[in-house]
C-alpha angles and dihedrals in degrees: 000000000000089000089054092049090046090050093051091048089050092052090049090051090049092049092052091049089051095047094048091052096245094127092045088055093061118099095265094160088078092056128088139193120007096352090056091048090052092050091053091050088050091056091053092050096047119107111260089226091054093054091062091067131076122257093259092055092045089053092049093050092047094048091047089057095045096051141230097318090062091047088059093043089054094046089049095049087049085070091052108063086155087070105037100021128253097274096053090041088059091051091047093050088061092062109121116224095216123134136172112273121250124227120288089233091062090047093054091046090054090047094051093045091051099044098033093228135096113264088235089063092047104044132028088216135005118199136199119280117279099185136020133191135175095278106026145357134221129239128188112232141160130233128195114238114181086340094305121112117239124189117238139175117237119201113199126191114244111255113255094006093125093055091046092049091048092054094047093045087058088059090046091052093048092050090048093049092047089048093052093046101045106025107057094182090061094056093086089062089059095220093184090054092047091052090049089055090051091050092051091046093054093045090057093044092052092058105076092191087071092052088050089052091049090051090048092051094047089045091055093047093051101037092111097036117116118244100357135089143142127229117270120248124237098216094185087065099038126096139145093293101028133055121185117197139174110273113251118218109197147098119280112244092233088067096077093163092057092048091053092046090054091057097251120157099240093191091054091049092051092051093046091051094054096043092047091052092048091045090055092045101046103028100036104020088221123099145167104260098192103055099150113149092259089065095050125081128186115213124210094269093051096260114149114226116195118203135178102052097178090127119048131168130216131199125192123224090263092052092047092051090046091054095044094048092047094052093045090046091056091046091054094036090239095148095163089058090051090053092047091053091058091053094043090053090050092237095123117046116251092238088080124084117252094212092052090049090050090053090054090050091050087058087063100041103043096062088052094058090055092063133080108266094239092060094053116104117207089195090054089050092056091047092054091044093055091048091055095045090056088064086060095050097257107168120235111272108200094195091056093044088053090049091049091049094050092045089054088054097044094046090049090054090049093053090048089059093040117021090189092050112155105214097186097047091045095049098042096085092055098039092042093051091048093051093046090050100043106026100038131069091298091053091049091054091048090050090048090049090050090047091054091049089051092050091050090050092048091049092052089053095047097102093049092045090051091052091050093050089052092051091046091050091053091048092050092050091051090047091051091050101041103020127233113316136185122211118236095260094053093048091048092049092050091051093049092048093051092047092048094049091047093050092045091051094049093045093050092050091050091051093048090048091050092048092051091051089050091050091049091049091051092051094049 
């Protein structure tokens, strides 16, 4: 029955997208056959009023009708332009995660259930909600520390949101499986795998203890950084459904007029924002991946405070070196080195020619050097780079896509504060210091030390590895002699899984067909 419910929810979502003109806004002129016919029908069924709005507005209206799960889906797909295309990704990135608040009584009930104590024991006061998103809302409260009241922000999970997300995720998985089964050209985008990533992301985001841990980690990484910090976490009053943080008194970065009226140096704030982001990315390999201006506050002394760390990005040492060398290679116009870095990292298959790849990269870099420095966008550079690498069979790297998306947002915020912002001049101190420290003599010594540690670890595992190799050799010999065999339980499980998927697919198609007939009858 869950498949039937998922199919009906999927039909409803499709109907809302059609009625709000989202499907009609897609580039249907490039389609042919049945897809083009469907696009033309969608244009006829769209509300006349909806067609007067741009594609971004249509998406926003449709998502508002569909609910919080679809807001998160849109925001997630905004980080995957490889799946939805750059233009649609830009529209999705503009979706605002703002929802109506739920009653204070429900919030206090959630807090008490999560923390196992009455709210009156936990907080000296607990106010009405001041902000609400799809997953949680924020309440101002006070806590007594040494008998003195201190204002805090309490983030509480929206009641029933996990059940709602679970139901909608069933629909997303059904759509992904149908897409993989019936649209061969979409299989390279791995829609089921993309949906699994979304499911994991939302699970993490709906456990507020993990957001608290991310804030704590970022706080430790940045405790000595100038002009940047994150709010401290009150772990005694934090659980799966509740997160209590230090209250931040500051001006939101999207209120540029208020920042200017308060006497803040907007150019200095823009520079600090970019340098902080690059410092977190290159030095720590851990960055705030949702740094839109609504999540950034500026305190009276100019310090930037970042909140809402539900989405974080990580880069390994190899990815950080890759990023730094690419940026440095474009700055110095060493396009061959930029190409070699891609091959050394294993991102581009060795079957391609390095010189040909360097030529493609030169086509990106040379136009940049003909422009004034303040007009050059690092985020745009990375976007063009990923477009070119796709031609050379570079596989999608989710961590780099998330980095690119965050850099687009952060650079956009900086240019809002300072229209003449020079990205390259501002980032050079951070990128240059990292390159000198990690790619120079000091970096070689660090790599040598890491290599010695790896060899020592490998030596310790030598007896176990030898035993595994011996077992594998015996199993390969047995397979060569008798062939590959499944035991009865494995064969039965495979048969049941195939039958279940086949039944689910047929049932979903019949439900969708019946719903379409009903819609057509209602419109007749």
